[in-house]
C-alpha positions as CSV (number, residue, x, y, z in Angstrom):
1,M,-12.1,-1.7,-45.7
2,F,-13.1,-4.7,-43.6
3,C,-11.8,-5.4,-40.2
4,T,-12.4,-7.3,-37.0
5,I,-12.4,-5.9,-33.5
6,K,-12.4,-7.9,-30.3
7,T,-13.5,-6.0,-27.1
8,K,-15.1,-6.5,-23.8
9,V,-18.3,-5.1,-22.2
10,G,-17.6,-1.7,-20.8
11,E,-14.6,-1.0,-23.1
12,K,-14.4,1.8,-25.6
13,F,-12.9,1.5,-29.1
14,N,-12.5,3.7,-32.2
15,M,-13.2,3.3,-35.9
16,S,-12.2,5.9,-38.4
17,E,-12.5,6.7,-42.1
18,M,-11.0,9.2,-44.5
19,V,-13.7,11.1,-46.5
20,P,-13.3,13.6,-49.3
21,V,-15.4,16.4,-47.8
22,S,-14.6,18.9,-50.5
23,G,-16.9,16.8,-52.8
24,G,-19.7,17.2,-50.3
25,Y,-19.4,13.8,-48.7
26,T,-20.0,13.0,-45.0
27,C,-19.6,9.8,-43.0
28,L,-22.3,8.1,-40.9
29,A,-22.0,5.2,-38.5
30,D,-24.6,2.4,-39.0
31,F,-24.6,0.1,-36.0
32,N,-26.8,-1.9,-33.6
33,P,-27.6,0.1,-30.4
34,E,-28.5,-3.1,-28.6
35,F,-24.7,-4.0,-28.5
36,L,-23.0,-0.6,-28.9
37,D,-23.3,3.1,-27.8
38,L,-21.9,5.8,-30.0
39,C,-20.0,7.9,-27.4
40,E,-18.3,10.4,-29.7
41,E,-18.2,11.4,-33.4
42,K,-15.4,13.7,-34.4
43,R,-14.4,15.2,-37.8
44,V,-10.7,16.1,-38.1
45,P,-10.2,18.3,-41.2
46,G,-7.2,17.8,-43.6
47,I,-4.2,20.0,-43.3
48,R,-4.4,21.5,-46.8
49,P,-7.5,22.6,-48.7
50,G,-9.0,19.8,-50.6
51,E,-7.5,17.0,-48.4
52,P,-9.9,14.4,-47.0
53,A,-11.1,14.7,-43.4
54,R,-10.9,11.9,-40.9
55,Y,-14.1,10.9,-39.2
56,I,-13.5,9.2,-35.9
57,F,-16.2,7.3,-34.1
58,T,-15.9,6.1,-30.5
59,F,-18.1,3.3,-29.4
60,L,-18.8,1.6,-26.0
61,A,-19.5,-2.2,-25.9
62,R,-22.8,-2.7,-24.0
63,K,-23.4,-6.5,-24.0
64,P,-21.7,-9.7,-25.1
65,G,-22.3,-10.9,-28.7
66,T,-21.3,-10.2,-32.3
67,T,-22.4,-7.3,-34.4
68,T,-21.2,-5.2,-37.3
69,I,-20.5,-1.5,-37.8
70,H,-20.8,0.1,-41.2
71,L,-19.2,3.5,-41.8
72,V,-21.1,4.9,-44.8
73,E,-19.7,7.6,-47.0
74,L,-22.4,9.6,-48.7
75,R,-23.7,12.9,-50.0
76,P,-26.8,13.6,-48.0
77,W,-27.9,16.5,-50.2
78,H,-27.6,14.4,-53.3
79,G,-30.3,11.9,-52.6
80,G,-28.2,10.0,-50.1
81,D,-26.2,8.1,-52.7
82,V,-23.7,5.9,-51.0
83,S,-20.2,6.2,-52.3
84,K,-18.4,3.8,-50.0
85,V,-19.0,1.5,-47.1
86,A,-16.3,0.4,-44.6
87,S,-17.5,-2.6,-42.4
88,C,-16.1,-4.1,-39.2
89,D,-17.2,-7.2,-37.3
90,I,-17.2,-6.6,-33.5
91,F,-16.8,-9.5,-31.1
92,I,-17.8,-8.5,-27.5
93,S,-17.0,-10.8,-24.6
């Protein structure tokens, strides 16, 4: 996934990713704290056993500029092997 988000200083916005947690995967947000604060990180499980969970990250824009967020899907107990990366360019005015 690649996306673009336009926001303003002081505004909050969300990014989310579906992750197959039954395989031991988790999702982490890699971002520049100079431009963004991570306000909340939430995992919403699937309805049925084995369904992927949705990881929802809420960010707050801190200062004007351009930055990128990477949502990284990995197995932390398996040497941190990265399975997938979803990236989004953030334009803050």
